[in-house]
C-alpha beads as a LAMMPS data file, in Angstrom:
LAMMPS data file: protein, C-alpha beads

408 atoms
407 bonds

1 atom types
1 bond types

-500.0 500.0 xlo xhi
-500.0 500.0 ylo yhi
-500.0 500.0 zlo zhi

Masses

1 110.0

Atoms # bond

1 1 1 10.522 -70.883 19.431
2 1 1 10.623 -68.554 16.519
3 1 1 7.188 -69.626 15.342
4 1 1 5.737 -69.126 18.821
5 1 1 7.263 -65.687 19.285
6 1 1 6.206 -64.324 15.914
7 1 1 2.507 -63.873 16.823
8 1 1 3.499 -62.030 19.997
9 1 1 5.737 -59.730 18.000
10 1 1 2.931 -58.991 15.588
11 1 1 0.537 -58.254 18.439
12 1 1 3.058 -55.935 20.074
13 1 1 3.649 -53.976 16.847
14 1 1 -0.046 -53.578 16.040
15 1 1 -0.814 -50.797 18.575
16 1 1 2.283 -48.895 17.447
17 1 1 1.192 -49.006 13.826
18 1 1 -2.295 -47.905 14.785
19 1 1 -0.888 -45.012 16.768
20 1 1 1.295 -43.998 13.844
21 1 1 -1.686 -43.906 11.520
22 1 1 -3.651 -41.704 13.906
23 1 1 -0.958 -39.022 13.921
24 1 1 -1.634 -37.821 10.354
25 1 1 -5.273 -36.714 10.825
26 1 1 -4.268 -34.885 13.973
27 1 1 -1.533 -33.070 12.067
28 1 1 -3.943 -32.123 9.268
29 1 1 -6.525 -30.741 11.686
30 1 1 -3.867 -28.829 13.582
31 1 1 -2.470 -27.293 10.377
32 1 1 -5.961 -26.310 9.269
33 1 1 -6.557 -24.720 12.674
34 1 1 -3.346 -22.715 12.359
35 1 1 -4.340 -21.642 8.839
36 1 1 -7.702 -20.463 10.126
37 1 1 -6.149 -18.537 13.019
38 1 1 -3.657 -16.829 10.703
39 1 1 -6.322 -16.002 8.110
40 1 1 -8.671 -14.542 10.746
41 1 1 -5.866 -12.458 12.216
42 1 1 -4.948 -11.151 8.752
43 1 1 -8.578 -10.322 7.896
44 1 1 -9.054 -8.601 11.253
45 1 1 -5.811 -6.643 10.834
46 1 1 -6.577 -5.423 7.309
47 1 1 -10.148 -4.524 8.253
48 1 1 -9.081 -2.520 11.318
49 1 1 -6.287 -0.833 9.331
50 1 1 -8.747 0.293 6.662
51 1 1 -11.099 1.724 9.303
52 1 1 -8.182 3.495 10.994
53 1 1 -6.993 5.147 7.781
54 1 1 -10.499 6.354 6.993
55 1 1 -10.851 7.765 10.518
56 1 1 -7.624 9.719 10.170
57 1 1 -8.696 10.950 6.745
58 1 1 -12.027 12.040 8.200
59 1 1 -10.190 13.932 10.955
60 1 1 -8.103 15.871 8.397
61 1 1 -11.139 16.660 6.241
62 1 1 -13.193 17.883 9.197
63 1 1 -10.404 20.204 10.358
64 1 1 -9.870 21.543 6.837
65 1 1 -13.564 22.338 6.431
66 1 1 -13.968 24.126 9.752
67 1 1 -12.404 27.071 11.547
68 1 1 -10.921 24.867 14.255
69 1 1 -7.355 26.118 14.925
70 1 1 -6.266 22.826 16.489
71 1 1 -3.710 20.591 14.822
72 1 1 -4.789 17.154 13.640
73 1 1 -2.792 15.355 16.362
74 1 1 -4.800 17.165 19.041
75 1 1 -8.110 15.586 18.023
76 1 1 -9.550 12.425 19.528
77 1 1 -10.552 11.071 16.120
78 1 1 -6.986 11.088 14.853
79 1 1 -5.632 9.362 17.977
80 1 1 -8.403 6.760 17.773
81 1 1 -7.377 6.096 14.169
82 1 1 -3.725 5.788 15.208
83 1 1 -4.600 3.274 17.935
84 1 1 -6.640 1.188 15.505
85 1 1 -3.834 1.424 12.936
86 1 1 -1.291 0.001 15.388
87 1 1 -3.756 -2.712 16.428
88 1 1 -4.389 -3.693 12.809
89 1 1 -0.711 -3.832 11.932
90 1 1 -0.049 -6.028 14.974
91 1 1 -2.809 -8.366 13.819
92 1 1 -1.305 -8.654 10.331
93 1 1 2.198 -9.077 11.771
94 1 1 1.142 -11.898 14.101
95 1 1 -0.789 -13.672 11.334
96 1 1 2.483 -14.494 9.534
97 1 1 3.552 -16.650 12.487
98 1 1 0.580 -19.025 12.130
99 1 1 -0.266 -19.421 8.436
100 1 1 1.933 -19.829 5.340
101 1 1 3.172 -16.727 3.590
102 1 1 1.354 -17.537 0.355
103 1 1 -1.961 -17.570 2.211
104 1 1 -1.568 -14.343 4.203
105 1 1 -0.339 -12.021 1.454
106 1 1 -3.387 -12.212 -0.896
107 1 1 -5.712 -11.440 2.030
108 1 1 -4.702 -7.781 1.792
109 1 1 -7.643 -7.525 -0.624
110 1 1 -9.799 -7.231 2.521
111 1 1 -8.532 -3.676 3.049
112 1 1 -9.590 -2.728 -0.504
113 1 1 -13.048 -4.262 0.054
114 1 1 -13.442 -2.458 3.381
115 1 1 -12.385 0.896 1.901
116 1 1 -14.893 0.499 -0.942
117 1 1 -17.753 -0.355 1.436
118 1 1 -16.888 2.516 3.792
119 1 1 -16.753 4.916 0.840
120 1 1 -20.193 3.811 -0.382
121 1 1 -21.841 3.923 3.065
122 1 1 -20.505 7.314 4.063
123 1 1 -21.040 8.990 0.677
124 1 1 -22.376 12.525 1.186
125 1 1 -23.775 13.214 -2.259
126 1 1 -27.453 13.157 -3.098
127 1 1 -28.266 10.277 -5.380
128 1 1 -31.178 8.381 -6.778
129 1 1 -31.406 4.581 -6.642
130 1 1 -30.945 4.216 -10.411
131 1 1 -27.929 6.515 -10.457
132 1 1 -26.472 4.780 -7.430
133 1 1 -26.661 1.310 -8.960
134 1 1 -25.330 2.527 -12.294
135 1 1 -22.470 4.351 -10.651
136 1 1 -21.423 1.707 -8.134
137 1 1 -22.297 -1.524 -9.930
138 1 1 -18.592 -2.182 -10.603
139 1 1 -17.791 -1.741 -6.918
140 1 1 -20.471 -4.241 -5.908
141 1 1 -19.294 -6.765 -8.497
142 1 1 -15.677 -6.231 -7.471
143 1 1 -16.477 -6.725 -3.785
144 1 1 -18.333 -9.941 -4.589
145 1 1 -15.463 -11.301 -6.665
146 1 1 -12.905 -10.347 -4.032
147 1 1 -14.923 -12.126 -1.326
148 1 1 -15.206 -15.263 -3.476
149 1 1 -11.467 -15.154 -4.174
150 1 1 -10.723 -14.746 -0.457
151 1 1 -12.872 -17.779 0.367
152 1 1 -11.011 -19.890 -2.205
153 1 1 -7.674 -18.704 -0.845
154 1 1 -8.545 -19.723 2.702
155 1 1 -10.087 -23.052 1.659
156 1 1 -7.368 -24.202 -0.731
157 1 1 -4.394 -22.441 0.809
158 1 1 -1.138 -24.341 1.426
159 1 1 -0.843 -26.343 4.659
160 1 1 2.925 -26.315 5.105
161 1 1 3.824 -25.561 8.727
162 1 1 7.163 -25.668 10.441
163 1 1 8.625 -24.060 13.514
164 1 1 10.370 -20.800 12.743
165 1 1 13.559 -21.690 14.577
166 1 1 16.977 -20.296 13.832
167 1 1 18.170 -23.588 12.338
168 1 1 15.223 -23.861 9.943
169 1 1 15.482 -20.268 8.738
170 1 1 19.244 -20.584 8.210
171 1 1 18.720 -23.821 6.275
172 1 1 16.143 -22.121 4.006
173 1 1 18.386 -19.088 3.555
174 1 1 21.283 -21.091 2.088
175 1 1 19.148 -23.440 -0.013
176 1 1 19.868 -23.384 -3.745
177 1 1 16.266 -22.514 -4.868
178 1 1 16.246 -19.378 -2.746
179 1 1 19.787 -18.412 -3.759
180 1 1 18.805 -18.751 -7.414
181 1 1 15.656 -16.718 -6.781
182 1 1 17.668 -14.005 -5.023
183 1 1 20.131 -13.834 -7.935
184 1 1 17.317 -13.356 -10.458
185 1 1 15.599 -10.798 -8.242
186 1 1 18.765 -8.748 -7.698
187 1 1 19.493 -8.654 -11.436
188 1 1 15.905 -7.641 -12.245
189 1 1 15.889 -5.006 -9.505
190 1 1 19.150 -3.463 -10.747
191 1 1 17.868 -3.333 -14.320
192 1 1 14.609 -1.695 -13.282
193 1 1 16.445 0.788 -11.066
194 1 1 18.792 1.672 -13.948
195 1 1 15.906 2.370 -16.329
196 1 1 14.040 4.298 -13.632
197 1 1 16.953 6.516 -12.563
198 1 1 19.112 6.834 -15.673
199 1 1 16.594 6.486 -18.513
200 1 1 13.818 8.340 -16.660
201 1 1 11.347 5.471 -17.196
202 1 1 8.674 6.733 -14.812
203 1 1 6.123 4.100 -15.763
204 1 1 3.783 2.829 -13.104
205 1 1 4.710 -0.794 -13.833
206 1 1 8.420 -0.064 -13.387
207 1 1 7.966 1.718 -10.055
208 1 1 5.527 -0.818 -8.647
209 1 1 7.737 -3.713 -9.774
210 1 1 10.495 -2.184 -7.655
211 1 1 8.028 -1.992 -4.776
212 1 1 6.928 -5.593 -5.336
213 1 1 10.476 -6.954 -5.362
214 1 1 11.282 -5.132 -2.140
215 1 1 7.951 -6.199 -0.662
216 1 1 8.646 -9.874 -1.345
217 1 1 11.753 -9.646 0.812
218 1 1 9.822 -7.694 3.431
219 1 1 7.174 -10.384 3.904
220 1 1 9.814 -13.148 3.966
221 1 1 11.646 -11.403 6.801
222 1 1 8.392 -10.489 8.570
223 1 1 7.361 -14.143 8.725
224 1 1 10.793 -15.119 10.048
225 1 1 10.802 -12.431 12.747
226 1 1 7.183 -13.034 13.789
227 1 1 7.641 -16.808 13.833
228 1 1 10.794 -16.640 15.950
229 1 1 9.078 -14.293 18.419
230 1 1 6.111 -16.670 18.778
231 1 1 8.428 -19.672 19.265
232 1 1 10.327 -17.694 21.905
233 1 1 7.074 -16.873 23.710
234 1 1 6.171 -20.560 23.696
235 1 1 9.355 -21.332 25.657
236 1 1 12.030 -22.064 23.046
237 1 1 14.149 -18.902 23.006
238 1 1 15.224 -17.881 19.489
239 1 1 16.353 -14.303 20.077
240 1 1 19.963 -15.333 20.687
241 1 1 20.395 -16.445 17.059
242 1 1 22.164 -13.918 14.794
243 1 1 19.742 -14.753 11.970
244 1 1 16.946 -13.087 13.944
245 1 1 18.677 -9.697 13.916
246 1 1 19.724 -10.103 10.279
247 1 1 16.094 -10.655 9.343
248 1 1 15.001 -7.734 11.526
249 1 1 17.424 -5.313 9.832
250 1 1 16.420 -6.534 6.361
251 1 1 12.739 -6.138 7.262
252 1 1 13.177 -2.511 8.361
253 1 1 15.445 -1.568 5.422
254 1 1 13.222 -3.061 2.721
255 1 1 10.112 -1.527 4.295
256 1 1 11.708 1.945 4.259
257 1 1 12.805 1.711 0.604
258 1 1 9.428 0.278 -0.323
259 1 1 7.671 3.266 1.255
260 1 1 10.035 5.622 -0.620
261 1 1 9.145 4.185 -4.028
262 1 1 5.445 4.191 -3.130
263 1 1 5.660 7.883 -2.241
264 1 1 7.261 8.608 -5.605
265 1 1 4.549 6.646 -7.404
266 1 1 1.799 8.510 -5.553
267 1 1 3.185 11.813 -6.855
268 1 1 2.913 10.681 -10.485
269 1 1 -0.143 8.441 -10.644
270 1 1 -3.614 8.128 -9.210
271 1 1 -4.091 6.166 -5.990
272 1 1 -6.609 3.783 -7.580
273 1 1 -4.079 2.704 -10.233
274 1 1 -1.418 2.222 -7.568
275 1 1 -3.806 0.126 -5.439
276 1 1 -4.829 -2.255 -8.218
277 1 1 -1.503 -2.677 -10.041
278 1 1 0.466 -2.713 -6.795
279 1 1 -1.752 -5.403 -5.267
280 1 1 -1.388 -7.688 -8.282
281 1 1 2.389 -7.299 -8.625
282 1 1 3.145 -7.419 -4.891
283 1 1 0.977 -10.488 -4.304
284 1 1 2.532 -12.362 -7.223
285 1 1 6.073 -11.565 -6.098
286 1 1 5.320 -12.434 -2.460
287 1 1 3.727 -15.799 -3.333
288 1 1 6.751 -16.649 -5.487
289 1 1 9.119 -15.727 -2.660
290 1 1 7.118 -17.759 -0.136
291 1 1 7.024 -20.801 -2.405
292 1 1 10.796 -20.531 -2.928
293 1 1 11.975 -19.702 0.593
294 1 1 9.479 -21.511 2.846
295 1 1 8.455 -24.185 0.271
296 1 1 4.766 -23.442 0.874
297 1 1 3.432 -25.679 -1.894
298 1 1 5.583 -28.739 -1.173
299 1 1 3.362 -31.805 -0.945
300 1 1 0.241 -30.056 -2.266
301 1 1 -1.774 -31.778 -4.966
302 1 1 -2.526 -30.228 -8.335
303 1 1 -6.188 -29.551 -7.516
304 1 1 -5.384 -27.427 -4.457
305 1 1 -2.731 -25.477 -6.348
306 1 1 -5.095 -24.796 -9.273
307 1 1 -7.932 -23.711 -6.976
308 1 1 -5.563 -21.459 -5.045
309 1 1 -4.393 -19.862 -8.300
310 1 1 -8.027 -19.419 -9.350
311 1 1 -8.766 -17.680 -6.055
312 1 1 -5.844 -15.313 -6.655
313 1 1 -7.079 -14.459 -10.156
314 1 1 -10.636 -13.815 -8.923
315 1 1 -9.302 -11.601 -6.113
316 1 1 -7.130 -9.711 -8.637
317 1 1 -10.151 -9.072 -10.850
318 1 1 -12.247 -7.939 -7.890
319 1 1 -9.631 -5.442 -6.708
320 1 1 -9.243 -4.127 -10.257
321 1 1 -12.993 -3.507 -10.587
322 1 1 -13.185 -1.817 -7.176
323 1 1 -10.321 0.572 -7.836
324 1 1 -11.425 1.266 -11.406
325 1 1 -14.666 2.840 -10.169
326 1 1 -12.991 5.314 -7.824
327 1 1 -13.051 9.013 -8.543
328 1 1 -9.836 10.550 -9.715
329 1 1 -8.664 13.186 -7.303
330 1 1 -8.307 16.669 -8.774
331 1 1 -5.295 18.428 -7.290
332 1 1 -5.893 21.922 -5.933
333 1 1 -3.905 24.664 -7.645
334 1 1 -3.460 27.763 -5.439
335 1 1 -3.095 30.114 -8.429
336 1 1 -4.939 31.082 -11.566
337 1 1 -4.508 28.478 -14.289
338 1 1 -3.204 30.374 -17.324
339 1 1 -3.776 27.466 -19.686
340 1 1 -7.510 27.848 -19.232
341 1 1 -7.372 31.257 -20.952
342 1 1 -7.670 31.402 -24.755
343 1 1 -4.448 32.061 -26.603
344 1 1 -2.208 30.983 -23.711
345 1 1 0.284 28.171 -23.880
346 1 1 0.043 25.036 -21.760
347 1 1 1.479 25.719 -18.348
348 1 1 1.971 22.091 -17.314
349 1 1 5.119 20.183 -18.123
350 1 1 4.939 16.414 -17.608
351 1 1 2.171 16.688 -15.084
352 1 1 3.949 19.263 -12.897
353 1 1 2.241 22.624 -12.541
354 1 1 4.501 25.586 -13.307
355 1 1 4.103 29.352 -13.243
356 1 1 3.419 31.278 -16.481
357 1 1 6.313 32.123 -18.727
358 1 1 7.630 35.671 -18.462
359 1 1 7.703 35.994 -22.258
360 1 1 3.964 35.545 -22.502
361 1 1 1.669 38.498 -22.972
362 1 1 0.325 38.108 -19.435
363 1 1 2.648 37.473 -16.511
364 1 1 0.346 37.314 -13.513
365 1 1 1.705 35.135 -10.746
366 1 1 5.355 35.191 -11.842
367 1 1 7.700 35.388 -8.880
368 1 1 10.731 36.527 -10.837
369 1 1 12.597 39.778 -10.303
370 1 1 11.790 42.235 -13.097
371 1 1 14.837 44.498 -12.695
372 1 1 16.888 42.907 -15.452
373 1 1 14.036 42.428 -17.936
374 1 1 13.884 44.283 -21.254
375 1 1 11.645 47.277 -21.466
376 1 1 9.188 45.505 -23.714
377 1 1 8.387 43.057 -20.926
378 1 1 8.295 45.527 -18.035
379 1 1 4.839 46.303 -16.646
380 1 1 3.269 49.562 -17.737
381 1 1 3.644 52.476 -15.295
382 1 1 0.634 54.283 -13.923
383 1 1 0.037 57.859 -15.138
384 1 1 1.109 60.558 -12.698
385 1 1 -1.580 63.024 -11.821
386 1 1 -0.201 66.357 -10.617
387 1 1 -2.259 69.099 -9.052
388 1 1 -1.636 72.834 -8.920
389 1 1 -1.143 74.073 -5.381
390 1 1 -1.269 77.564 -4.111
391 1 1 2.297 77.589 -2.856
392 1 1 4.839 77.278 -5.643
393 1 1 7.652 76.374 -3.258
394 1 1 6.021 73.105 -2.245
395 1 1 6.648 70.276 -4.648
396 1 1 3.621 68.337 -5.790
397 1 1 3.348 64.695 -4.770
398 1 1 3.929 62.152 -7.577
399 1 1 0.433 60.770 -7.098
400 1 1 -2.929 61.801 -5.732
401 1 1 -4.552 60.055 -2.804
402 1 1 -8.324 60.126 -2.828
403 1 1 -10.041 59.874 0.513
404 1 1 -13.660 58.859 0.592
405 1 1 -15.895 59.780 3.423
406 1 1 -18.614 57.523 4.799
407 1 1 -21.298 59.687 3.193
408 1 1 -19.817 59.088 -0.266

Bonds

1 1 1 2
2 1 2 3
3 1 3 4
4 1 4 5
5 1 5 6
6 1 6 7
7 1 7 8
8 1 8 9
9 1 9 10
10 1 10 11
11 1 11 12
12 1 12 13
13 1 13 14
14 1 14 15
15 1 15 16
16 1 16 17
17 1 17 18
18 1 18 19
19 1 19 20
20 1 20 21
21 1 21 22
22 1 22 23
23 1 23 24
24 1 24 25
25 1 25 26
26 1 26 27
27 1 27 28
28 1 28 29
29 1 29 30
30 1 30 31
31 1 31 32
32 1 32 33
33 1 33 34
34 1 34 35
35 1 35 36
36 1 36 37
37 1 37 38
38 1 38 39
39 1 39 40
40 1 40 41
41 1 41 42
42 1 42 43
43 1 43 44
44 1 44 45
45 1 45 46
46 1 46 47
47 1 47 48
48 1 48 49
49 1 49 50
50 1 50 51
51 1 51 52
52 1 52 53
53 1 53 54
54 1 54 55
55 1 55 56
56 1 56 57
57 1 57 58
58 1 58 59
59 1 59 60
60 1 60 61
61 1 61 62
62 1 62 63
63 1 63 64
64 1 64 65
65 1 65 66
66 1 66 67
67 1 67 68
68 1 68 69
69 1 69 70
70 1 70 71
71 1 71 72
72 1 72 73
73 1 73 74
74 1 74 75
75 1 75 76
76 1 76 77
77 1 77 78
78 1 78 79
79 1 79 80
80 1 80 81
81 1 81 82
82 1 82 83
83 1 83 84
84 1 84 85
85 1 85 86
86 1 86 87
87 1 87 88
88 1 88 89
89 1 89 90
90 1 90 91
91 1 91 92
92 1 92 93
93 1 93 94
94 1 94 95
95 1 95 96
96 1 96 97
97 1 97 98
98 1 98 99
99 1 99 100
100 1 100 101
101 1 101 102
102 1 102 103
103 1 103 104
104 1 104 105
105 1 105 106
106 1 106 107
107 1 107 108
108 1 108 109
109 1 109 110
110 1 110 111
111 1 111 112
112 1 112 113
113 1 113 114
114 1 114 115
115 1 115 116
116 1 116 117
117 1 117 118
118 1 118 119
119 1 119 120
120 1 120 121
121 1 121 122
122 1 122 123
123 1 123 124
124 1 124 125
125 1 125 126
126 1 126 127
127 1 127 128
128 1 128 129
129 1 129 130
130 1 130 131
131 1 131 132
132 1 132 133
133 1 133 134
134 1 134 135
135 1 135 136
136 1 136 137
137 1 137 138
138 1 138 139
139 1 139 140
140 1 140 141
141 1 141 142
142 1 142 143
143 1 143 144
144 1 144 145
145 1 145 146
146 1 146 147
147 1 147 148
148 1 148 149
149 1 149 150
150 1 150 151
151 1 151 152
152 1 152 153
153 1 153 154
154 1 154 155
155 1 155 156
156 1 156 157
157 1 157 158
158 1 158 159
159 1 159 160
160 1 160 161
161 1 161 162
162 1 162 163
163 1 163 164
164 1 164 165
165 1 165 166
166 1 166 167
167 1 167 168
168 1 168 169
169 1 169 170
170 1 170 171
171 1 171 172
172 1 172 173
173 1 173 174
174 1 174 175
175 1 175 176
176 1 176 177
177 1 177 178
178 1 178 179
179 1 179 180
180 1 180 181
181 1 181 182
182 1 182 183
183 1 183 184
184 1 184 185
185 1 185 186
186 1 186 187
187 1 187 188
188 1 188 189
189 1 189 190
190 1 190 191
191 1 191 192
192 1 192 193
193 1 193 194
194 1 194 195
195 1 195 196
196 1 196 197
197 1 197 198
198 1 198 199
199 1 199 200
200 1 200 201
201 1 201 202
202 1 202 203
203 1 203 204
204 1 204 205
205 1 205 206
206 1 206 207
207 1 207 208
208 1 208 209
209 1 209 210
210 1 210 211
211 1 211 212
212 1 212 213
213 1 213 214
214 1 214 215
215 1 215 216
216 1 216 217
217 1 217 218
218 1 218 219
219 1 219 220
220 1 220 221
221 1 221 222
222 1 222 223
223 1 223 224
224 1 224 225
225 1 225 226
226 1 226 227
227 1 227 228
228 1 228 229
229 1 229 230
230 1 230 231
231 1 231 232
232 1 232 233
233 1 233 234
234 1 234 235
235 1 235 236
236 1 236 237
237 1 237 238
238 1 238 239
239 1 239 240
240 1 240 241
241 1 241 242
242 1 242 243
243 1 243 244
244 1 244 245
245 1 245 246
246 1 246 247
247 1 247 248
248 1 248 249
249 1 249 250
250 1 250 251
251 1 251 252
252 1 252 253
253 1 253 254
254 1 254 255
255 1 255 256
256 1 256 257
257 1 257 258
258 1 258 259
259 1 259 260
260 1 260 261
261 1 261 262
262 1 262 263
263 1 263 264
264 1 264 265
265 1 265 266
266 1 266 267
267 1 267 268
268 1 268 269
269 1 269 270
270 1 270 271
271 1 271 272
272 1 272 273
273 1 273 274
274 1 274 275
275 1 275 276
276 1 276 277
277 1 277 278
278 1 278 279
279 1 279 280
280 1 280 281
281 1 281 282
282 1 282 283
283 1 283 284
284 1 284 285
285 1 285 286
286 1 286 287
287 1 287 288
288 1 288 289
289 1 289 290
290 1 290 291
291 1 291 292
292 1 292 293
293 1 293 294
294 1 294 295
295 1 295 296
296 1 296 297
297 1 297 298
298 1 298 299
299 1 299 300
300 1 300 301
301 1 301 302
302 1 302 303
303 1 303 304
304 1 304 305
305 1 305 306
306 1 306 307
307 1 307 308
308 1 308 309
309 1 309 310
310 1 310 311
311 1 311 312
312 1 312 313
313 1 313 314
314 1 314 315
315 1 315 316
316 1 316 317
317 1 317 318
318 1 318 319
319 1 319 320
320 1 320 321
321 1 321 322
322 1 322 323
323 1 323 324
324 1 324 325
325 1 325 326
326 1 326 327
327 1 327 328
328 1 328 329
329 1 329 330
330 1 330 331
331 1 331 332
332 1 332 333
333 1 333 334
334 1 334 335
335 1 335 336
336 1 336 337
337 1 337 338
338 1 338 339
339 1 339 340
340 1 340 341
341 1 341 342
342 1 342 343
343 1 343 344
344 1 344 345
345 1 345 346
346 1 346 347
347 1 347 348
348 1 348 349
349 1 349 350
350 1 350 351
351 1 351 352
352 1 352 353
353 1 353 354
354 1 354 355
355 1 355 356
356 1 356 357
357 1 357 358
358 1 358 359
359 1 359 360
360 1 360 361
361 1 361 362
362 1 362 363
363 1 363 364
364 1 364 365
365 1 365 366
366 1 366 367
367 1 367 368
368 1 368 369
369 1 369 370
370 1 370 371
371 1 371 372
372 1 372 373
373 1 373 374
374 1 374 375
375 1 375 376
376 1 376 377
377 1 377 378
378 1 378 379
379 1 379 380
380 1 380 381
381 1 381 382
382 1 382 383
383 1 383 384
384 1 384 385
385 1 385 386
386 1 386 387
387 1 387 388
388 1 388 389
389 1 389 390
390 1 390 391
391 1 391 392
392 1 392 393
393 1 393 394
394 1 394 395
395 1 395 396
396 1 396 397
397 1 397 398
398 1 398 399
399 1 399 400
400 1 400 401
401 1 401 402
402 1 402 403
403 1 403 404
404 1 404 405
405 1 405 406
406 1 406 407
407 1 407 408
């Protein structure tokens, strides 16, 4: 009996084993499809965001160069840019719900590529072909390298996919790798903040490292919030989990502090330096956070990890070359620069423009009250011209007013 039943048991188990083998290719194709959808959404979002920012910039420049009394928010160009900006940010936000975090974050290089191409196309200076190639050869090389790096990122990106449910996010949040990562990040952030605030270490690396550490937490929470919203739309409601609102509050708070540090960096350094250094530091910190929290590279072979790292390095180099070729903006000073005159002291202290010193030999533009100044620093008085009048009883005016007729 046992020998007769054993062939039947083997025949009954054969279709099940075949079905189990066929599940893996389906899973791989589905994960690749999700990666492609997320990458396309991220590329579309960054491209539209770059166009929107350039449209708004064009609206401000056109109003500044004309006599149009309207405010910028009353122009159609500015509102079109705002609409495209919201659309682009929604595209980037939704991309986190489909693809791994380590794949979406480096694709922000698309916005740098788009800004460089828009700047070259809409250049308004007269140029010759030789001058144009010599001047923008770094931008072309940088765009090419960034495109190659983006292709490698999409091709060899991690394929880890899991449903962003409340249970999964809570399990990742209390895992020991992420807790260890958070401890190291908090200690590093406190040290950098101490040197920045107390020791006045206003270096670009220090400020942008603060931005990168905050940004790594921002993208982690963005993926959690976006993923839980998509799962809720698909029918499995996740909005009743407390972890959703914790992630939402952390996302808003870290984004606000990140924007604050970026605003402080933009006051001290050029935008091209902030774009290149910020992209490299933020991408590195975000990939590390994604690999620690969501375990993006679990199960990946060494070849895919090395090719992904190579794509990141090529994209970093491309962004650096693009931003290196940008013109440095010259700030407008609404007063006469005294340091341009011979014999005058430097009127700029640590990059901040100041008014001339009152003790200098020339005090034009000083807004101080001169009542309490010594006589040696008081301005010279004008000579009083008195005239003899026929009537001695009438006092002469302290000055003479000269009236010129049209004939004169």
